[in-house]
C-alpha positions as CSV (number, residue, x, y, z in Angstrom):
1,X,91.6,83.0,113.7
2,X,94.4,84.2,115.9
3,X,96.6,87.3,115.1
4,X,99.4,85.3,113.5
5,X,97.0,83.5,111.2
6,X,95.4,86.8,110.2
7,X,98.9,88.3,109.5
8,X,99.8,85.2,107.5
9,X,96.6,85.6,105.5
10,X,97.3,89.3,104.9
11,X,100.8,88.6,103.6
12,X,99.5,85.8,101.4
13,X,96.8,88.1,99.9
14,X,99.3,90.9,99.3
15,X,101.6,88.4,97.5
16,X,98.7,87.1,95.4
17,X,97.7,90.7,94.6
18,X,101.2,91.5,93.4
19,X,101.3,88.4,91.2
20,X,98.0,89.3,89.6
21,X,99.2,92.8,88.9
22,X,102.4,91.4,87.3
23,X,100.3,89.0,85.2
24,X,98.1,91.8,83.9
25,X,101.1,94.0,83.1
26,X,102.7,91.1,81.2
27,X,99.5,90.4,79.3
28,X,99.3,94.1,78.4
29,X,102.8,94.2,77.2
30,X,102.2,91.0,75.1
31,X,99.1,92.5,73.6
32,X,100.9,95.7,72.6
33,X,103.5,93.6,70.8
34,X,101.0,91.6,68.7
35,X,100.8,92.7,65.1
36,X,103.7,95.1,65.3
37,X,106.1,93.0,63.2
38,X,105.4,94.4,59.7
39,X,102.5,93.9,57.4
40,X,100.6,90.7,58.3
41,X,98.7,88.4,56.0
42,X,95.1,87.3,56.7
43,X,96.3,84.3,58.7
44,X,98.5,86.5,60.9
45,X,95.6,89.0,61.4
46,X,93.3,86.1,62.5
47,X,95.8,84.7,64.9
48,X,96.5,88.2,66.3
49,X,92.8,88.9,66.8
50,X,92.4,85.5,68.6
51,X,95.4,86.2,70.8
52,X,94.2,89.7,71.7
53,X,90.8,88.2,72.6
54,X,92.4,85.6,74.8
55,X,94.6,88.2,76.5
56,X,91.6,90.5,77.0
57,X,89.6,87.7,78.7
58,X,92.6,86.8,80.9
59,X,92.7,90.4,81.9
60,X,89.0,90.4,82.9
61,X,89.6,87.2,84.9
62,X,92.6,88.8,86.6
63,X,90.6,92.0,87.3
64,X,87.9,89.9,89.0
65,X,90.5,88.1,91.1
66,X,92.1,91.4,92.0
67,X,88.7,92.7,93.2
68,X,88.2,89.6,95.2
69,X,91.6,89.9,96.9
70,X,91.0,93.6,97.7
71,X,87.6,92.7,99.2
72,X,89.3,90.1,101.3
73,X,91.9,92.6,102.5
74,X,89.1,95.0,103.4
75,X,87.3,92.2,105.4
76,X,90.6,91.5,107.1
77,X,91.0,95.1,108.1
78,X,87.4,95.3,109.4
79,X,87.7,92.1,111.5
80,X,85.4,90.2,109.2
81,X,87.9,87.9,107.5
82,X,86.9,84.2,107.2
83,X,83.3,85.1,108.0
84,X,80.8,84.0,105.4
85,X,79.1,87.2,104.0
86,X,75.8,85.2,103.6
87,X,75.3,83.2,106.8
88,X,77.9,85.0,108.9
89,X,79.4,81.7,110.2
90,X,83.1,81.2,110.3
91,X,84.6,79.8,107.0
92,X,86.7,76.8,107.9
93,X,90.5,77.5,108.0
94,X,91.2,74.8,105.3
95,X,88.9,76.6,102.8
96,X,90.7,79.9,103.6
97,X,94.1,78.2,103.1
98,X,93.0,76.9,99.7
99,X,91.2,80.1,98.6
100,X,92.2,83.0,101.0
101,X,89.8,85.5,99.3
102,X,86.7,83.3,99.9
103,X,83.6,85.2,100.8
104,X,81.3,82.2,101.4
105,X,81.4,79.0,103.3
106,X,81.1,75.8,101.2
107,X,77.3,75.5,101.8
108,X,76.6,79.1,100.9
109,X,78.9,79.0,97.9
110,X,77.0,76.0,96.6
111,X,73.7,77.8,97.0
112,X,75.0,81.0,95.3
113,X,76.2,79.0,92.4
114,X,72.8,77.3,92.0
115,X,70.5,80.2,92.7
116,X,72.7,83.4,92.4
117,X,73.4,86.0,95.0
């Protein structure tokens, strides 16, 4: 990748990172609001519990995505961006366009999904 492509990737990753942080902050605020509208009945409590579980799982997913983005930014800073961490071959630019925080090429990702890291 040339310098302009790397800079574009960096800006895209930083934008994605900001979006994830905003999503997590929004989910946190929504979670705090649940159940604070008076004395709920059993149906309200069940819906509130379910909503909190959904928001908690969303937060876990967003945290994982944030870690992936930060790892990609580290690889970019170290000159290892778009290099598969498993086979050390270049990850195709189209894959990096679709998922700019990819750690694996398609072949290695398939193997990791089948057999684990």
